[in-house]
N, C-alpha and C positions, 0 to 999 in steps of 0.2 A: 545569619545576619538578622539583627534586631530591627524590626520595622518601626517607623516613627509613630508616635501616638497621635490620635486625631486632635485637631485644634479645638479650642473652647467653643468657637462658633459652630463647628460641625456637631459637637456633642449636644449643644443646646438645641439645634435643629432636629437631631435624632431623637432627643427626649420629647420634644413637642409632637413629632410624628407618632412616636410610640404611644403617647398619652391620648392623642386624637383617635388613633385606630385601635386602642385598647390592646396594645402589643407589649410583650416583655422584651426589653432591650438585651440582646445577647452580650455575654461578657467580652467576647473577642471584638465586638463592635466598639466597645469603650476603650480598647487598648490598641487597636490597629487602625491606622488612618485609611488604608486601602479597603479594609473590611467595612469600616464606617461609611465610606463613600459609596460602595456597592449597595449597602443596606438602605441608605437614604435614597439612591436612585431607584431601588426596587419598590419602596413603599410610599414615596412622595407622590402626591397627586399633581401631575404636571399639567400645564396649560396646553391647549391645542397649538400646533405649529402654524406659523404664518404662511401665506401663499408662496412667498419668495423662497422660503426654506423647503417647502414641498417640491417646488419647481427644480431647485438645486438637486434634491434627492432623486427626482425622476430622471434628470440628465445623467447623473452618475449611474443610476440603475440601467439605463439604456447602454451606457458605455461598458459596464462590466457584465451585463447580462443577468443581473440578480435584482429582483424587486424587493423593497423593504417590507417586512411583515406588517400585518394590519395593526397590531398593537403599537408598533413603532410610529406609524403614521398618526396615531392619536395622542402622541406626547412630543412636545417641542424638544425637551432635553434628550429623550431617547433617540429622536430623529437626528439631532446634532451629533450624538455619539455614534450613530450608525454611519453617518456621512464621514466622520473622522476616521472610523475604523476601516471602512471599505475604500476610502480614498487616501489611505496612508501612503506617504512617500517611500519609495524604495530606499534601501540602505546605501550608504556610500561604499566606495571600493575598499576603504580602510576598515570599515565595520564588517564587510563581507569576509575580508582576509582574517580578521580576529575570530569570527565565527567558525570559519573553515578549520582554523588551527586548534580551537579549544572547545567549541560547543558540542554537546552530545548529539547523537543521531536524531533523537526526537525533535530537538530544536531545529536542526537542519531540514528535516522533512517538513515541519510547519512553515519554515522559511520558503521552501520550494513551492508551497501552496499559496504563497502570498501573504502569510501571517507575519507582517513586519513588527507588530506590537510585541509578540512573544519573543522575537529575536532581540528587540531593543531591551526588553525587560531582562533577558539573560545577560546581555552585555553590561547592563547597569550592575547586576550582581557580580559578574565576572571581574569587572574593573575594581570593585570594592575588595574582592578577594585578592586581586593582583596587587593592589596598593598595600594590603596587609602582608602579602608575600614579600614585597620589596623591602618592607621594614624588618621582617624577620625571615629571610630566605631559608629554604630547606634544600639540602644537597640530596639529589636522588640517589638511591642505593646503587652500588656498583653493578653493572650488567643490566640495568633497567632500560626499557625501550619506549620510545614515543609511539603514538598511534601509527604514524606514517611508516616508521621502521617495522612495526609488526605487520602492516599491510604488505610491505615490500618483501618481508621474510616469508610470509605465507602465500604471497602472490594472489591476493584477493582484492576485490573492489571495495569501495566505501560501504556500499549497501550490504555486502556480505559481512564486512567487519561489524557493522551495526547489528546485524542479525546475530552474530556470535555474542555480542554484549547483552542483547535482550535475552538470549537463551541461557546466559550465565556461563558460557564456555570460556569466556575471558572476562577478567575483572579489571576495570580501569580505576586507578587511584587519582582522583581529581584534586587532592590536596597539594599537588605539585603543579608548577607552571612551566611548560605544558604538562598535561596529564601523562602518566606513565603506566606501563604494564611490565611486570617482572618477566624475565626470561624463563624462569621456572614454570610460570603459568602457561607461556607459549609452548614450552617443551612438553608439558603435561597434555595440552590440547593436541599436539602433533602425535603423541603416543596414543591417545584415545582414538584419534582419527585412523591411525594405522591399524589398530585393533579392530575397528569397525570395518575397515576395508578388507580385512581377512575373511569376513563373513559374506563378501560379495563376489560374484563371479560374472564373467562376460556371457553374452548371448550365445556365442559359438561354443563356449565350454558347457553351457546349459544344454545345447543341442546334443553334444556328445554324451553327457551323463544321462539324459532322458531318452536317448536314441530316437529323437524326432527331428523334423526339419525346421528351418527358420520360421516358416509360416505358422507352424503349430505352436512354437514358442510365443509368437506374437498374439495368437489366439488366447493362449493361457494367461498372458499378461493382461490382455484386454478384458478377460472375464474375471480377473482378480485371483486366479489360482496361484500365479507366480507374483510375488511382491517385488517391485523394482524401484529404483531411485536414480536420479540424475546426479552424477558426481563430476565435479569440475576437473577438466583435463582429459575426460573420456568423450569420444565422439558419440557413442551410443550409451544407453542406460545400462546399469549393472543390476543384477538380480540377487536377492538375498538367498544365500545357500540353504537356509532352513526351510524356505518356502517350497523347495523342490519336493519335500515330503508330501505336499498337498496334492501332487499330481498322481492320479490313478490311471495306469496304462490300460488300454482296452484289452478285454479278454481274448485269448487265442481264438482265432477263427471269426472274430467280430468284424463286421464290415465297416471300414472307415470311409466316409464320404469325402470325395475331393470337391471342394467348394467351386473351384474354377470350372470343373466338368459339369457339376450339377446345376450351377447358376451362371451360365455364360453371360458376359457383359456386366457382371457385378464384382465388386471387390470388398475386402473387409474394411472395417472402420479404421484400423491401423494403417492400411495401405492408402485409404482416402486421406487420412491425416497427413501422411508423408507427401502425397501429391499436392494437397492444398496448403501445405506448410502451416497446419493448425494442430492444436492438441486434440487427442482422441475424444475427450469430453466435449469439446466445442463441436466436433463433427456429429456426435450423438445428439446434441441439442438442436443443431441445424436440421438433422434428419427428422427428429420428433416434431419439430415445428413446421415441417413441410418445405423447408428451403433447400433441401438436398433430396433428389429422387432416390428412394430406397425401398427395400422390401424387408418385412419382419418375419422371421421363422420362429416356430415354437420349439426352441432348443435351449439348453442351459448355457451354451457358449455360441459366440458369433450369431446372435439372434438378429442382428441388424446388418444388412449388406447394402452397400452404396453403389449406385450406378457408376460404371467405370468412367464414362465421359462426363462426370459431375462437374458442375461449375457453381461458384458462389452466387446466390441470388439475394439481393437486398443488403449485402454485406460489403462495405467499402472502408477505406481509410478515413481518418479524421479530415485530412486535406480535401479528399474527394467529396465528403459530406458537406463541408463548408462551401465548396464550389457549386454543388447541386442546389443548395438553398440560398446561395448568394449571401453568406454571412462570413465572419472572420473565423479562422481556425481557433483563435483565442476563445471565442464564444462556445464553440463545440467542445473544446478541451475543458472549459468551465463546467459545462453540463456533464461531461464525463467524470470530473472530479466530484461533482455533487451526487453521483450515482443515479442520474436520471436517464442514462442511455444503456441499451443492451450492448454489451461488449464481448469481444472474442479476442483471445491472445494468440498470436502466431508463434511458431517455434523460435523466432528471433525476438520475442518479447515485444513485438509491435502491436499496438492496440487497433482493432477493427471495430466498427460500430454498425448497427443496423439502421438503414435509412428510415424505416418506419418509426423507430424509437426517437430519432432526431426530429422527425416531422411532428411527432406527438409532443416532444419537449418544447418545440418552437411554436406550438399551436397553429400549425399550417394544415389547412384542409387539402385533401387530395383533389 
């Protein structure tokens, strides 16, 4: 889409700013209205905002839980832009439907984070393309599928579908309305997935091939000897067949220590993860930071053992954190999205946060 050229007034102002600050005016600024506007906003010496404008910004900051940066408070125009962008009105139901049906995953993710401007900019471009499509419609090739049809055929969620697009596993043709994907591309992906699945085996099959018990396989997975991955449709993880070669069985006559006998009252990281419904990496982090009682052994594998009656300390859900500090869940979620909180993910992909990080982000003293 050809962007409109800047107005004569914009160009004159840009030239004055460039001359005053001894700058070279970029070529794209002289040809693109949006680029010219951004350039002027960046280099123009703005006046300080009036008290009423600052008060409006502070009220909005308290509402959304984000303070305007220092440089924004020193410029009237930048502060107005900040208020407009942060206080943007949500999209209408019709606009949301149009985005759900046609927008790429990146735009929908930005929309879920409250970035309505990006969504509106996409809709502007989309409807320009839609108008051109109506004037000269294109008939989709026979056998082509819409995005929803592909998701139904593969039995995957929207997030999984976006992941396949980002990885290049599937290619979406956006020149059609709605966008299409060829059946050949879907069949090729299914074929690649089946070939990949042939290189994976279950935990029970791993036990048989290595002649070890379930606990030993968990230990090997936890120590990185066995490479595993979670596959949709399987209750447990699957193990890469090639990684079985990494396992070196103990020599004949070698003494194998039974962890439960040698360390009564302690369990492995994998067992603790299952009990607490967390990922093993989260359990290790909690143990290393002293929030789970544990012991450390000088061994290559299973070097961390967790107290069997372990309980989570300082770790709560977003809702519980909001209730503890008497704030809204929206405010805690906002801090979570900004990366200001220490988070842990459960096996059901539910986010937990540490109370200490919430207290620090909210500037609350103990």
